[in-house]
C-alpha positions in Angstrom: -162.8 -39.8 -64.5 -161.1 -40.2 -61.2 -163.5 -42.9 -59.9 -163.1 -44.8 -63.2 -159.3 -44.5 -63.0 -159.3 -45.9 -59.4 -161.5 -48.8 -60.5 -159.0 -49.7 -63.2 -155.9 -48.9 -61.1 -156.8 -51.2 -58.1 -157.2 -54.4 -60.2 -154.0 -53.5 -62.1 -152.0 -53.0 -58.8 -153.4 -56.2 -57.4 -152.4 -58.1 -60.6 -148.9 -56.7 -60.5 -148.6 -57.5 -56.8 -149.8 -61.1 -57.5 -147.3 -61.5 -60.3 -144.4 -60.4 -58.1 -145.4 -62.8 -55.4 -146.3 -65.7 -57.7 -142.8 -65.4 -59.2 -141.3 -66.8 -56.1 -143.7 -69.7 -55.7 -142.3 -72.8 -57.5 -144.8 -73.9 -60.1 -146.4 -77.3 -59.8 -144.9 -78.0 -56.4 -146.7 -78.7 -53.1 -146.1 -75.9 -50.5 -144.7 -77.2 -47.2 -147.3 -77.2 -44.4 -144.6 -76.0 -41.9 -143.1 -72.5 -41.6 -139.7 -72.0 -43.2 -137.0 -71.2 -40.7 -133.9 -69.4 -42.0 -131.3 -69.5 -39.2 -128.7 -66.7 -39.2 -125.8 -67.6 -37.0 -124.8 -64.0 -36.4 -126.4 -61.1 -34.5 -129.2 -59.0 -35.9 -128.5 -55.9 -37.8 -125.5 -56.9 -39.9 -125.5 -57.7 -43.6 -125.8 -61.4 -42.8 -129.1 -60.7 -41.0 -130.5 -58.1 -43.3 -130.3 -60.0 -46.6 -132.4 -63.1 -45.6 -134.9 -60.8 -43.9 -135.3 -58.9 -47.2 -136.0 -62.3 -48.9 -138.4 -63.5 -46.2 -140.9 -60.8 -47.1 -141.0 -62.0 -50.7 -141.4 -65.7 -50.0 -144.8 -65.8 -48.2 -146.6 -67.3 -51.2 -144.1 -70.2 -51.4 -144.4 -70.8 -47.7 -148.0 -70.1 -46.7 -147.3 -71.3 -43.1 -144.9 -68.5 -42.7 -141.2 -67.5 -43.1 -139.2 -66.9 -40.0 -135.6 -65.5 -39.6 -134.0 -66.6 -36.4 -130.6 -65.4 -34.9 -128.7 -68.2 -33.1 -125.3 -66.7 -32.4 -122.0 -67.6 -31.0 -118.7 -69.5 -31.6 -118.0 -67.9 -35.0 -121.4 -69.1 -36.3 -121.0 -72.6 -35.2 -123.9 -72.6 -32.7 -126.5 -71.7 -35.3 -124.9 -74.1 -37.8 -125.1 -77.0 -35.3 -128.8 -76.2 -34.7 -129.5 -76.4 -38.4 -127.4 -79.5 -38.9 -129.5 -81.4 -36.3 -132.9 -80.1 -37.6 -135.3 -82.2 -39.5 -134.0 -82.6 -43.1 -137.3 -81.7 -44.7 -136.3 -78.4 -46.3 -138.0 -76.1 -43.8 -135.0 -75.3 -41.7 -132.1 -73.6 -43.6 -128.9 -71.9 -42.6 -128.4 -68.5 -44.1 -124.8 -67.4 -43.5 -121.5 -65.9 -44.6 -118.7 -68.4 -45.3 -117.6 -69.1 -41.7 -119.6 -72.2 -40.7 -120.2 -73.2 -44.3 -116.7 -73.2 -45.9 -114.0 -72.0 -43.4 -114.5 -73.0 -39.8 -113.7 -76.7 -40.4 -110.2 -75.5 -41.3 -109.9 -73.2 -38.2 -111.4 -75.2 -35.3 -109.9 -78.4 -34.1 -113.3 -79.9 -33.6 -116.8 -79.1 -34.8 -120.1 -80.7 -33.8 -121.3 -80.8 -37.4 -119.6 -81.5 -40.8 -119.7 -78.6 -43.2 -118.8 -80.9 -46.1 -122.3 -82.5 -45.7 -124.3 -79.3 -46.1 -126.8 -79.5 -49.0 -126.3 -76.2 -51.0 -129.5 -74.3 -51.9 -128.2 -71.1 -53.3 -125.6 -68.4 -53.0 -127.7 -65.3 -52.4 -125.1 -62.6 -53.0 -121.4 -61.7 -52.8 -119.8 -58.6 -51.4 -116.2 -57.8 -52.5 -113.5 -57.2 -50.0 -111.2 -54.2 -50.5 -107.7 -53.0 -49.5 -108.4 -50.0 -47.3 -105.5 -48.0 -45.8 -105.2 -45.1 -43.4 -104.8 -41.7 -45.0 -101.4 -41.6 -43.3 -100.1 -44.5 -45.5 -97.9 -43.0 -48.3 -99.4 -45.1 -51.1 -102.1 -44.6 -53.7 -101.8 -47.8 -55.7 -101.3 -51.4 -54.9 -97.8 -51.3 -56.4 -96.8 -48.3 -54.2 -98.3 -50.1 -51.2 -96.3 -53.3 -51.8 -93.1 -51.3 -52.2 -93.9 -49.5 -48.9 -94.5 -52.8 -47.1 -91.2 -54.3 -48.4 -89.3 -51.3 -47.2 -91.0 -51.6 -43.8 -91.4 -55.3 -43.0 -93.6 -56.0 -39.9 -93.8 -52.2 -39.2 -97.2 -51.8 -40.9 -100.3 -53.0 -38.8 -103.4 -54.5 -40.2 -106.7 -54.8 -38.5 -109.2 -57.7 -38.7 -112.6 -58.5 -37.3 -110.9 -61.2 -35.2 -108.6 -64.2 -35.6 -109.8 -66.4 -38.4 -112.2 -63.8 -39.8 -112.5 -63.0 -43.5 -110.4 -59.8 -43.1 -107.7 -61.8 -41.3 -107.5 -64.5 -44.0 -107.7 -61.9 -46.8 -104.7 -60.1 -45.3 -102.8 -63.4 -45.1 -103.7 -64.2 -48.8 -102.3 -60.8 -49.8 -99.0 -61.3 -47.8 -98.6 -64.8 -49.3 -99.1 -63.5 -52.9 -96.8 -60.5 -52.5 -94.1 -61.8 -50.1 -94.8 -59.0 -47.6 -95.1 -59.0 -43.8 -97.5 -57.0 -41.6 -98.4 -57.1 -37.9 -101.9 -58.4 -37.1 -104.2 -56.3 -34.7 -107.4 -58.3 -34.1 -110.6 -56.5 -33.1 -114.0 -57.6 -32.0 -115.8 -56.9 -35.3 -115.8 -54.5 -38.1 -116.9 -51.3 -36.3 -114.0 -50.9 -33.9 -111.5 -52.0 -36.6 -112.8 -49.5 -39.1 -112.9 -46.7 -36.4 -109.2 -47.2 -35.7 -108.3 -47.3 -39.4 -110.1 -43.9 -39.8 -108.4 -42.6 -36.7 -105.0 -43.7 -37.9 -104.3 -46.1 -35.0 -104.0 -49.0 -37.5 -102.7 -48.8 -41.0 -104.6 -51.4 -43.1 -107.9 -53.2 -43.1 -109.2 -55.7 -45.7 -112.8 -54.8 -45.2 -115.9 -55.4 -47.2 -116.8 -52.6 -49.5 -120.2 -51.8 -48.0 -118.8 -50.5 -44.7 -115.7 -48.8 -46.0 -117.0 -47.0 -49.0 -118.4 -44.0 -47.2 -115.1 -43.3 -45.5 -113.2 -43.5 -48.8 -115.7 -41.1 -50.4 -115.2 -38.6 -47.6 -111.4 -38.9 -47.9 -110.9 -40.3 -44.4 -109.3 -43.5 -45.7 -108.0 -44.7 -49.1 -109.4 -47.8 -50.8 -106.6 -48.9 -53.2 -108.2 -52.0 -54.8 -111.3 -54.3 -55.1 -110.7 -58.0 -54.6 -113.2 -59.2 -57.2 -113.1 -60.0 -60.9 -114.6 -56.7 -61.8 -115.0 -53.2 -60.3 -117.8 -52.6 -57.9 -120.8 -50.4 -58.7 -120.4 -49.0 -55.2 -117.0 -47.4 -56.1 -116.6 -47.8 -59.8 -113.5 -45.5 -59.9 -111.5 -48.0 -57.7 -109.6 -50.6 -59.8 -109.5 -54.3 -59.1 -106.3 -56.1 -58.0 -106.2 -57.7 -61.4 -106.0 -54.3 -63.0 -103.0 -53.7 -60.8 -101.1 -56.9 -61.8 -102.3 -59.1 -58.9 -105.0 -61.2 -60.5 -104.9 -64.0 -57.9 -106.0 -61.5 -55.2 -109.7 -62.5 -55.1 -111.7 -62.3 -51.9 -115.4 -61.9 -51.6 -117.7 -62.4 -48.6 -120.5 -64.7 -49.9 -123.9 -65.2 -48.3 -125.3 -68.6 -49.0 -128.2 -70.8 -47.9 -127.7 -74.5 -47.2 -129.9 -77.3 -45.8 -129.2 -80.0 -43.3 -127.4 -83.2 -44.5 -129.8 -85.6 -46.2 -132.4 -83.1 -47.2 -134.3 -84.6 -50.2 -133.5 -83.1 -53.6 -137.2 -82.1 -54.1 -137.1 -80.0 -51.0 -133.7 -78.4 -52.1 -135.2 -77.6 -55.5 -138.3 -76.1 -54.0 -136.4 -73.8 -51.6 -133.9 -72.9 -54.3 -136.7 -71.8 -56.7 -138.4 -69.8 -54.0 -135.2 -68.0 -53.0 -134.0 -67.3 -56.5 -137.5 -66.0 -57.4 -137.3 -63.6 -54.5 -133.8 -62.5 -55.5 -135.0 -61.7 -59.0 -137.4 -59.0 -57.8 -136.1 -55.5 -58.9 -136.7 -54.0 -55.4 -134.7 -56.8 -53.8 -131.8 -56.2 -56.1 -131.9 -52.5 -55.2 -132.0 -53.2 -51.5 -129.1 -55.7 -51.8 -127.1 -53.1 -53.7 -127.7 -50.7 -50.8 -125.8 -53.2 -48.7 -123.0 -53.4 -51.2 -124.2 -56.9 -52.2 -124.4 -58.2 -55.7 -127.3 -60.6 -56.2 -126.2 -64.1 -57.4 -129.2 -66.5 -57.0 -127.2 -69.5 -58.3 -128.7 -73.0 -58.6 -127.7 -75.6 -56.1 -125.1 -77.3 -58.2 -123.2 -74.1 -59.1 -123.5 -72.9 -55.5 -122.0 -76.1 -54.2 -119.1 -75.9 -56.7 -118.4 -72.3 -55.6 -118.6 -73.1 -51.9 -116.1 -76.0 -52.4 -113.7 -73.8 -54.3 -113.8 -71.1 -51.7 -113.3 -73.7 -48.9 -110.2 -75.1 -50.7 -108.8 -71.6 -51.3 -109.1 -70.6 -47.7 -107.9 -73.9 -46.4 -104.6 -73.3 -48.2 -104.3 -69.8 -46.8 -105.1 -71.0 -43.2 -102.6 -73.9 -43.4 -99.8 -71.7 -44.9 -100.3 -69.0 -42.3 -100.9 -71.5 -39.4 -104.1 -69.8 -38.4 -106.1 -71.5 -35.6 -109.0 -70.7 -33.4 -109.5 -72.4 -30.0 
């Protein structure tokens, strides 16, 4: 019986594996004869790097010449973005990035060597909600209590960010604009040191992404008061949204999208989009994204472009109102 079962199981396993791989290969389209390069403009190891690497493993059938993920870092993501903007517009070099060089940096930097408005959207891979995280020393357990505390202590409450112009910095400014409150900015060099000082009580507030803050909330070392998304997160389902606490305009997610160089043919955009969304639809990919606190989106190019433009306009208004600049 065992040998017979093995004979049956092996073809079945192979068929299932082929089905999973074939799902990411666009039907009826000619595969490129060059490797696919997904350029990540941030260092290895973070969510921005992990997500495209998870997809690369699922896209080999669509790109038989290979799928490479390259890190080209520096200048808030602008170095990697410039490299992609100048690459051949044939659909085999793509930028996989958080919003910085795709939707925000053009409003922060006085001059860029590329035009983010000319990116060709391929897909939004995923979104990660940002959250209002406060030190356990802050005497507030709801958004309403926190706003009252800020108004009673203007400029006395400090908020951390990953650096000037970062998502956490802009999200804090959005919050202050919506609530008429004032806090003092303490910029850090990334999430880890900012979160460490929030846990240690050296800083009072941090608008962090839920993936990195959740464990400290669950252990009682910080308090997450609200999720800045249109629904609660599966990571912390007990934490209400801002909308549930009478602040519906407080929406802030970190999105991870893929864009192509200006002038890339629509056929190449469609091919890459189908390959990426096919990979994103795989159950194990969804599970691995969820482990990063990321909700799979896999939107078509048109919807992705509309979302990116709306995010760019939103943060442009925040940046201009708060007079945020980066040299």
